LOTOR-810448 format. One record per residue (C-alpha): residue number from 1; residue in three letters; x, y, z; chain. Coordinates in nm, 4 decimals. Layout:
# LOTOR-810448
> NUM, ALA, X, Y, Z, A
...
END
This chain:
# LOTOR-810448
> 1, PRO, -1.9420, -2.6746, 2.8519, A
> 2, ALA, -1.5650, -2.7228, 2.8462, A
> 3, ASP, -1.5608, -2.4985, 2.5237, A
> 4, ARG, -1.7661, -2.2444, 2.6830, A
> 5, MET, -1.5380, -2.2327, 3.0096, A
> 6, TRP, -1.2358, -2.2196, 2.7783, A
> 7, SER, -1.3662, -1.9083, 2.5811, A
> 8, THR, -1.4882, -1.7470, 2.8892, A
> 9, GLY, -1.1698, -1.7745, 3.0593, A
> 10, LEU, -1.0018, -1.6457, 2.7382, A
> 11, LEU, -1.2291, -1.3365, 2.7598, A
> 12, TRP, -1.1490, -1.2556, 3.1304, A
> 13, THR, -0.7900, -1.2860, 3.0545, A
> 14, SER, -0.7952, -1.0752, 2.7580, A
> 15, LEU, -0.9748, -0.7978, 2.9646, A
> 16, LEU, -0.7278, -0.8153, 3.2504, A
> 17, VAL, -0.4274, -0.7884, 3.0170, A
> 18, GLY, -0.5884, -0.4744, 2.8418, A
> 19, LEU, -0.6782, -0.3260, 3.1597, A
> 20, ALA, -0.3166, -0.3802, 3.2762, A
> 21, ILE, -0.1896, -0.2425, 2.9598, A
> 22, VAL, -0.4106, 0.0922, 2.9589, A
> 23, GLY, -0.3915, 0.1264, 3.3540, A
> 24, SER, -0.0052, 0.1387, 3.3248, A
> 25, PRO, 0.1389, 0.4622, 3.4202, A
> 26, THR, 0.4173, 0.4305, 3.1462, A
> 27, TRP, 0.1816, 0.3225, 2.8784, A
> 28, HIS, 0.2677, 0.4361, 2.5305, A
> 29, VAL, 0.0632, 0.3675, 2.2080, A
> 30, VAL, 0.3644, 0.2465, 2.0125, A
> 31, ASP, 0.7342, 0.2367, 2.1091, A
> 32, GLY, 0.8689, 0.0327, 1.8012, A
> 33, PHE, 0.9737, -0.3046, 1.7330, A
> 34, ASN, 1.2840, -0.4889, 1.5813, A
> 35, ILE, 1.3021, -0.8030, 1.3561, A
> 36, GLU, 1.6830, -0.8212, 1.4222, A
> 37, THR, 1.7363, -0.8800, 1.7913, A
> 38, LYS, 2.1366, -0.8911, 1.8092, A
> 39, HIS, 2.2429, -0.5839, 1.6193, A
> 40, TYR, 2.0009, -0.3094, 1.6643, A
> 41, ALA, 2.0154, 0.0910, 1.6744, A
> 42, VAL, 1.7799, 0.2922, 1.8843, A
> 43, TYR, 1.6946, 0.6493, 1.7746, A
> 44, ARG, 1.5521, 0.9105, 1.9945, A
> 45, LEU, 1.4770, 1.2633, 1.8669, A
> 46, GLU, 1.2288, 1.5534, 1.9472, A
> 47, GLU, 0.9194, 1.3798, 2.1190, A
> 48, ARG, 0.6558, 1.5648, 1.9377, A
> 49, SER, 0.8250, 1.5543, 1.5599, A
> 50, MET, 0.6296, 1.2291, 1.4892, A
> 51, PHE, 0.9801, 1.0614, 1.4034, A
> 52, GLY, 0.9440, 0.7402, 1.2524, A
> 53, PHE, 0.6232, 0.8104, 1.0969, A
> 54, ALA, 0.7708, 0.6878, 0.7578, A
> 55, VAL, 1.0832, 0.4851, 0.7340, A
> 56, SER, 1.2785, 0.3277, 0.4551, A
> 57, THR, 1.6121, 0.1388, 0.3956, A
> 58, TYR, 1.8924, 0.2816, 0.1969, A
> 59, ARG, 2.2422, 0.1909, 0.0716, A
> 60, ASP, 2.4931, 0.4582, -0.0217, A
> 61, ARG, 2.7270, 0.4354, -0.3311, A
> 62, TYR, 2.9783, 0.2676, -0.0731, A
> 63, ALA, 2.7246, -0.0002, -0.0062, A
> 64, ARG, 2.6830, 0.1311, 0.3628, A
> 65, GLY, 2.3110, 0.0810, 0.4956, A
> 66, TRP, 2.1095, 0.3328, 0.6488, A
> 67, ALA, 1.7529, 0.4162, 0.7737, A
> 68, ILE, 1.5811, 0.7204, 0.6250, A
> 69, VAL, 1.3258, 0.8221, 0.8699, A
> 70, GLY, 1.0561, 1.0814, 0.8353, A
> 71, ALA, 0.9374, 1.3155, 1.1085, A
> 72, PRO, 0.6468, 1.5271, 0.9759, A
> 73, GLU, 0.6238, 1.7481, 1.2617, A
> 74, ALA, 1.0063, 1.8290, 1.3347, A
> 75, GLU, 1.1074, 2.1475, 1.4044, A
> 76, THR, 1.3797, 2.2897, 1.1731, A
> 77, THR, 1.5876, 2.5902, 1.1182, A
> 78, GLN, 1.3525, 2.7227, 0.8255, A
> 79, ILE, 1.2955, 3.0912, 0.9194, A
> 80, GLY, 0.9122, 3.1531, 1.0009, A
> 81, VAL, 0.7991, 2.7806, 0.9660, A
> 82, TYR, 0.6507, 2.6022, 1.2851, A
> 83, ARG, 0.7019, 2.2379, 1.2938, A
> 84, GLY, 0.7527, 2.1884, 0.9015, A
> 85, GLY, 0.8878, 1.8585, 0.9211, A
> 86, ALA, 1.2205, 1.6829, 0.8336, A
> 87, VAL, 1.3695, 1.3708, 0.6765, A
> 88, TYR, 1.6806, 1.1904, 0.8602, A
> 89, LYS, 1.9567, 0.9777, 0.7496, A
> 90, CYS, 2.0138, 0.7590, 1.0549, A
> 91, ASP, 2.3332, 0.5138, 1.0967, A
> 92, ILE, 2.2100, 0.1520, 1.1554, A
> 93, ALA, 2.5127, 0.0390, 1.3306, A
> 94, ALA, 2.5115, 0.3282, 1.6186, A
> 95, ASP, 2.2255, 0.4603, 1.8555, A
> 96, ASP, 2.0747, 0.8005, 1.8157, A
> 97, ARG, 2.3465, 0.9031, 1.5111, A
> 98, CYS, 2.0759, 1.0711, 1.2809, A
> 99, ASN, 2.1424, 1.3721, 1.0580, A
> 100, ILE, 1.8915, 1.5761, 0.8831, A
> 101, ILE, 1.8931, 1.5598, 0.4938, A
> 102, HIS, 1.8549, 1.9033, 0.3293, A
> 103, PHE, 1.5974, 1.8990, 0.0899, A
> 104, ASP, 1.4549, 2.2357, 0.1376, A
> 105, ASP, 1.5872, 2.4813, 0.4029, A
> 106, LYS, 1.4246, 2.8056, 0.2926, A
> 107, GLY, 1.1505, 2.9474, 0.4574, A
> 108, HIS, 0.8042, 3.0374, 0.2906, A
> 109, ASN, 0.8417, 3.1212, -0.0626, A
> 110, HIS, 0.7455, 3.4674, -0.1803, A
> 111, VAL, 0.6980, 3.6565, -0.5040, A
> 112, ARG, 0.6473, 4.0033, -0.6425, A
> 113, ASN, 0.2835, 4.1061, -0.5870, A
> 114, PRO, 0.1333, 4.2580, -0.8976, A
> 115, ASN, -0.1328, 4.4499, -0.7046, A
> 116, LEU, 0.1060, 4.6187, -0.4772, A
> 117, ALA, 0.4261, 4.7861, -0.6373, A
> 118, GLY, 0.7286, 4.6859, -0.4756, A
> 119, SER, 0.6004, 4.4364, -0.2284, A
> 120, LEU, 0.6436, 4.0519, -0.1876, A
> 121, SER, 0.3510, 3.8062, -0.1257, A
> 122, GLN, 0.3875, 3.4964, 0.0412, A
> 123, ILE, 0.2799, 3.1867, -0.2063, A
> 124, ASP, 0.2954, 2.8990, 0.0089, A
> 125, ASN, 0.2598, 2.7879, 0.3796, A
> 126, LYS, 0.5208, 2.5372, 0.4998, A
> 127, THR, 0.4037, 2.5567, 0.8632, A
> 128, LEU, 0.2578, 2.2004, 0.9541, A
> 129, GLN, 0.3226, 2.0843, 0.6198, A
> 130, TRP, 0.4310, 1.7296, 0.7258, A
> 131, PHE, 0.7295, 1.7287, 0.5119, A
> 132, GLY, 0.8715, 1.3585, 0.5511, A
> 133, ALA, 0.5195, 1.2133, 0.5862, A
> 134, THR, 0.6218, 0.9667, 0.3131, A
> 135, VAL, 0.9833, 0.8579, 0.2371, A
> 136, SER, 1.1064, 0.6263, -0.0303, A
> 137, ALA, 1.4649, 0.5329, -0.1269, A
> 138, SER, 1.5850, 0.3680, -0.4616, A
> 139, SER, 1.7078, 0.0168, -0.4270, A
> 140, LYS, 2.0054, 0.1094, -0.6340, A
> 141, ASP, 2.3134, 0.1787, -0.4222, A
> 142, GLY, 2.3346, 0.5542, -0.4010, A
> 143, GLY, 2.0086, 0.5855, -0.5973, A
> 144, PRO, 1.7505, 0.8867, -0.5246, A
> 145, ILE, 1.5581, 0.9411, -0.2139, A
> 146, LEU, 1.2112, 1.0912, -0.2435, A
> 147, THR, 0.9839, 1.2529, 0.0145, A
> 148, CYS, 0.6465, 1.4231, -0.0177, A
> 149, VAL, 0.4902, 1.6922, 0.1271, A
> 150, PRO, 0.1055, 1.6051, 0.1514, A
> 151, ARG, -0.0366, 1.9261, 0.3450, A
> 152, ARG, 0.1361, 2.2486, 0.1900, A
> 153, PRO, -0.1211, 2.4916, 0.0885, A
> 154, GLN, -0.0285, 2.7158, -0.2046, A
> 155, LEU, -0.1598, 3.0851, -0.1881, A
> 156, LEU, -0.3468, 3.2491, -0.4901, A
> 157, PHE, -0.3836, 3.6241, -0.4995, A
> 158, GLN, -0.6597, 3.7319, -0.7244, A
> 159, ASP, -0.8684, 4.0739, -0.6971, A
> 160, SER, -0.6837, 4.1492, -0.3723, A
> 161, LYS, -0.8016, 3.8354, -0.2100, A
> 162, THR, -0.5798, 3.5441, -0.1037, A
> 163, ASN, -0.7203, 3.1889, -0.1872, A
> 164, GLU, -0.5713, 2.8684, -0.0372, A
> 165, PHE, -0.5619, 2.5544, -0.2254, A
> 166, PRO, -0.3754, 2.2156, -0.1388, A
> 167, ALA, -0.0596, 2.1468, -0.3412, A
> 168, ARG, 0.1310, 1.8295, -0.2811, A
> 169, SER, 0.4814, 1.8488, -0.3538, A
> 170, THR, 0.7623, 1.5663, -0.4008, A
> 171, PHE, 1.1233, 1.6132, -0.3475, A
> 172, ARG, 1.4246, 1.4037, -0.4860, A
> 173, LEU, 1.7855, 1.4231, -0.3405, A
END
């Protein structure tokens, strides 16, 4: 009976805590966490960018530490691209000090269309491509940084039809 009472009490406590969390007006799914509690930095960027979806640590050639942070739905200056995503290099010693890493600043890519003389055809679509969905940094000081684009469709023109197929890309800096 004592074991049953204890487990029933634990169940009710869990339910009440769960309701308190869900019912809270300031509830967020995830805010973040720190392993280091004395020396830490807080980064706040565009809310809908998914900033922090992927994170890696990095040391530059001067042995200075950085956080490499992916934001797969960040809005960038790429012409004609909506929420293409970005990767940031963030200072681990200061709050909100992040700079975009320039891997690909161009808009959609185009080639000459063989079916229409003198015209260009778009060959990919960078909108919502999730640039920065994965990031990886070398363990060697100043080594390469990699990021992948899992959702960029390539466009193929055949017999005056446009076919779309998935093409994953990886970029190295």
